[in-house]
N, C-alpha and C positions, 0 to 999 in steps of 0.2 A: 387647291388640294392636290396632293400627291396621289398617284394612281397606285393601288396596292396590287402587287403581282402575286398571282396564285402559284404556288408550286405544283409541278406536275407529279402526279403519283406514279410510280413505276408500275406498269402493268404485269402481274404475275403470270408467267406462261404456264400453262398446264398441258400436259400431252394427254393423249387419249386414255392411256391405261395408269395414270399416276394415282387414281383413287382406289384402285384395286390392289389386294395383296397378291404377291406371287403364289403360284400354285405350289401346294405342299409335295414334298418328295415322298416316295412310298415308305421311307424310313420314319419321317414324321407323322404320316397318317397312321401308321402301325403303333408308334408311341402315344399318339392322342388317343386312338382307340382304347389301348391298355389303361390309360389314365381315366377315361369316361367309365371303363368297366370297374375300376378300382374305386372310383367316387360312388357308384351305385350299390357296391357290395357292403352289406350291413353286418357282416360277420366280424367280431372282434374276439380276443382270447384273454382270459383271465388266468392267473396263477393261484391256485388252490391248494391249501393242505387240509385235508379231511381225515383226521385220524381216529375219531370218536364219532358214533352215530348222533346226529342232531347238531354237531359243532363243526363249523367250517371256518377256516382263516383264510382271507383274501389278501393278496400281497399288494402293497402300494409302493411303488419305485420311489416316487419323490421323497418319502419319509423314511424308507427302509424299513417298514414296520408292517404288522399285520392287522387287518380289520376283523374283528370277531363277528362272524355271521351276517356280515352287511356287505354285500357284493357291490352296491351302489358306489362305495367309496374306494373301490380297487381301482388299480391302473388298467386300462383297457388297452390292448396292444393291437394295432392294426394288422400286423403280420405275424404268422406263426411262427417264423424263424426268430423274429425279435424275442418272441416270449420264451421260445426254448433256449435262446442265448442266456436270458436271465435265469431261467430254471436250472441251468447248469451251474449257476454261481450259488444257488440256494443249497438248503439241506435236502437230504433224500426225503421222498414222500411228498413232493411238490408236483402237482399235475396241471398240464396246460387244459383249460376247459373252453371250447367255443361258445360264444353266446351271440345275440343280436342286439342292435342299438336302434332307436327310433330316429325320427327326422332330425332331431336336435343333437344327436349323438350320445344320447343317455342311455344307460343300459335298461333292457326290458327284463325284469326279474322273472317272468314266465319262460323266457328262453332257456333258463337253466333249472327252473323248477322240476323236480322230479328227476333230475340227472343224478347218476351215481358215478363216484370216483373209487375205482375198486368195488369193494361190497359197501362203501358208505354213502348214504344218500346227502346230497349237499343242502346245507341251510341256507335259504335266500332271504330271511328276514332275521333281525337281531332278537335274541332271545327276549329281551325286555319288551318287544313290541308284540309278541306273540299273544295270542288269547290264551288264558288258562283254561285247562280242562279241568272241570270238577271231578275229583275223586270221590268215589262213594260206593 
């Protein structure tokens, strides 16, 4: 029988500090702090057109259309400047309205409930979902 030779495996050399990341520069620390603060902020912005009492139109950028009384389908802007830029492209009478989102990034309707745009109260629920008040 012939003897089987085993290959020698090369030893990987490790220096003492190879497993650690280099320290962050002050600029990197500031950028990281800004990013963390931005992630924790739950404020978003909606574009709203409220010309009649009880009727609000919420803008959807992806379709270039308006949602009738349903803010949950509207585009939520992370930055006010972005919302303002789109607002300038739309017709007069469109307002930027701040709102809040939950853990999953969905709009919290209570954050805009009772809010007025000009003299008009914003509608936060589609008219077909509202409970009808008995007249009598």
